[in-house]
C-alpha positions in Angstrom: -78.6 -44.4 19.3 -80.1 -46.0 16.2 -77.2 -45.1 14.0 -74.8 -47.5 12.2 -72.3 -47.6 13.3 -72.6 -46.8 16.9 -71.3 -43.4 18.4 -67.7 -43.0 18.3 -66.7 -43.0 21.9 -63.8 -40.9 23.1 -62.2 -41.1 26.6 -58.7 -40.4 27.9 -56.2 -43.1 29.5 -56.9 -42.8 33.5 -60.6 -41.8 33.1 -63.3 -43.5 34.9 -65.9 -44.1 32.9 -69.7 -45.0 34.3 -71.5 -46.6 31.0 -75.3 -46.9 30.9 -77.0 -49.0 28.5 -80.8 -49.2 27.7 -82.6 -51.6 25.9 -86.1 -50.2 24.7 -89.3 -52.0 25.8 -90.2 -53.2 22.1 -87.0 -54.9 21.5 -87.4 -58.7 21.4 -83.9 -59.8 22.4 -81.6 -58.8 25.2 -78.2 -56.6 24.3 -75.1 -55.7 25.9 -71.7 -54.3 25.1 -68.2 -55.8 24.5 -65.7 -52.7 24.6 -62.4 -54.3 23.5 -60.8 -51.4 25.6 -62.2 -52.6 28.7 -59.4 -55.0 30.9 -61.3 -58.1 32.1 -63.5 -60.8 30.5 -65.8 -59.8 28.0 -64.9 -56.2 28.0 -68.1 -55.5 30.2 -70.6 -57.5 28.3 -71.5 -59.7 31.4 -71.9 -56.3 33.4 -74.2 -54.9 31.0 -76.4 -57.5 29.8 -79.6 -55.9 29.5 -83.2 -57.4 28.9 -85.7 -55.6 27.1 -87.4 -52.7 29.1 -84.3 -52.6 31.2 -81.1 -50.5 31.9 -77.9 -51.8 33.3 -74.6 -49.7 34.3 -71.1 -50.6 35.0 -67.8 -48.5 35.5 -64.4 -49.2 34.1 -60.9 -47.4 34.1 -59.7 -46.8 30.6 -56.0 -48.1 31.2 -54.7 -48.6 27.7 -54.4 -46.0 25.1 -55.6 -47.2 21.6 -58.5 -47.4 19.2 -60.7 -50.5 19.8 -63.8 -51.9 18.6 -66.9 -52.5 20.5 -70.1 -54.5 19.8 -73.1 -56.2 21.2 -71.7 -59.7 22.7 -75.2 -61.2 23.2 -75.9 -64.5 21.2 -76.2 -64.6 18.1 -73.2 -62.3 18.3 -72.8 -62.3 14.5 -76.5 -61.2 14.2 -76.2 -58.4 16.2 -73.0 -57.2 14.7 -74.4 -57.7 11.1 -77.4 -55.8 12.2 -75.1 -52.7 12.8 -74.3 -52.9 16.8 -70.6 -51.8 16.7 -68.6 -49.0 16.7 -64.9 -47.5 18.0 -63.8 -46.4 21.2 -60.8 -44.1 21.3 -58.6 -44.3 24.3 -56.5 -41.2 24.0 -53.0 -41.3 25.9 -52.8 -39.1 28.8 -51.1 -36.4 27.1 -53.8 -36.3 24.2 -53.0 -36.6 20.6 -51.4 -33.9 18.6 -53.8 -31.3 17.2 -55.1 -32.0 13.8 -57.5 -29.8 11.5 -60.0 -32.7 10.7 -60.9 -35.8 12.0 -63.1 -38.5 10.5 -64.8 -41.6 11.7 -65.2 -44.5 9.4 -66.4 -48.1 9.9 -66.6 -50.9 7.5 -69.8 -53.2 8.0 -71.5 -55.8 6.3 -75.2 -56.5 6.0 -76.8 -60.0 5.2 -80.3 -59.5 3.9 -83.1 -62.1 2.5 -83.6 -59.6 -0.3 -81.4 -59.0 -3.3 -79.2 -56.1 -3.2 -81.2 -52.9 -3.8 -84.4 -54.4 -3.2 -86.7 -51.6 -1.2 -88.3 -52.1 1.9 -87.5 -53.7 5.4 -85.0 -56.6 5.0 -84.9 -59.6 7.3 -81.3 -60.8 8.3 -80.3 -63.8 6.4 -78.3 -66.3 8.7 -77.0 -68.6 5.8 -75.5 -65.7 4.0 -73.8 -64.6 7.3 -72.5 -68.0 7.9 -71.3 -68.4 4.6 -70.0 -64.7 4.7 -71.8 -63.7 1.6 -73.0 -60.2 2.6 -75.6 -58.5 0.4 -74.1 -55.2 1.3 -70.4 -54.1 2.2 -70.7 -50.6 3.3 -68.8 -47.7 5.2 -70.7 -45.7 8.0 -73.7 -47.7 7.4 -74.8 -47.1 4.1 -74.1 -47.4 0.5 -72.4 -44.7 -1.0 -71.8 -42.8 2.5 -68.2 -41.4 1.4 -68.7 -40.5 -2.1 -70.0 -37.4 -4.1 -71.5 -34.8 -1.7 -70.8 -37.1 1.3 -67.1 -37.4 0.6 -64.4 -36.6 3.3 -62.9 -33.6 2.5 -59.8 -31.5 3.3 -57.8 -28.6 2.1 -54.4 -28.6 0.8 -52.0 -28.2 3.7 -54.6 -29.6 6.4 -53.8 -32.5 8.6 -56.2 -35.1 8.8 -56.4 -38.0 11.4 -59.0 -41.1 10.4 -60.2 -43.3 12.7 -61.0 -46.5 10.7 -62.5 -49.8 12.1 -64.3 -53.0 10.6 -67.4 -53.9 12.1 
């Protein structure tokens, strides 16, 4: 969807999900999705392998409730993940979750750029920084300062809050 992290996916235990993945014609690489909630090898990665300009589709049944990561699993996986191709999928229990006043989706991620921290303009991926685990940026919800100031997570005294937190 063009956002980092990817959309929060929410399904219910027992649901049959039909998943569609499209890869834009101008893309230079194939893509796919590995949903850690999917039972079976690769979490749908082989079934969703999609070349530029094509679409794929696969179905799965949500068997195990929990909060899971998903990500692009096309080689080089680390580069795809470090470019923001990840998110969370929630498989709610059959009975659902208790009602709360607010829910928030927070995902930590790393960016490895050729440019220095804060350098303006389009930055290319730096494979050496990624291999050495030296991120240029450690971010939440895809950007620096995404959870501070006017963007802070807010609740009123006495409200119940549920956090869905993941690590890309």
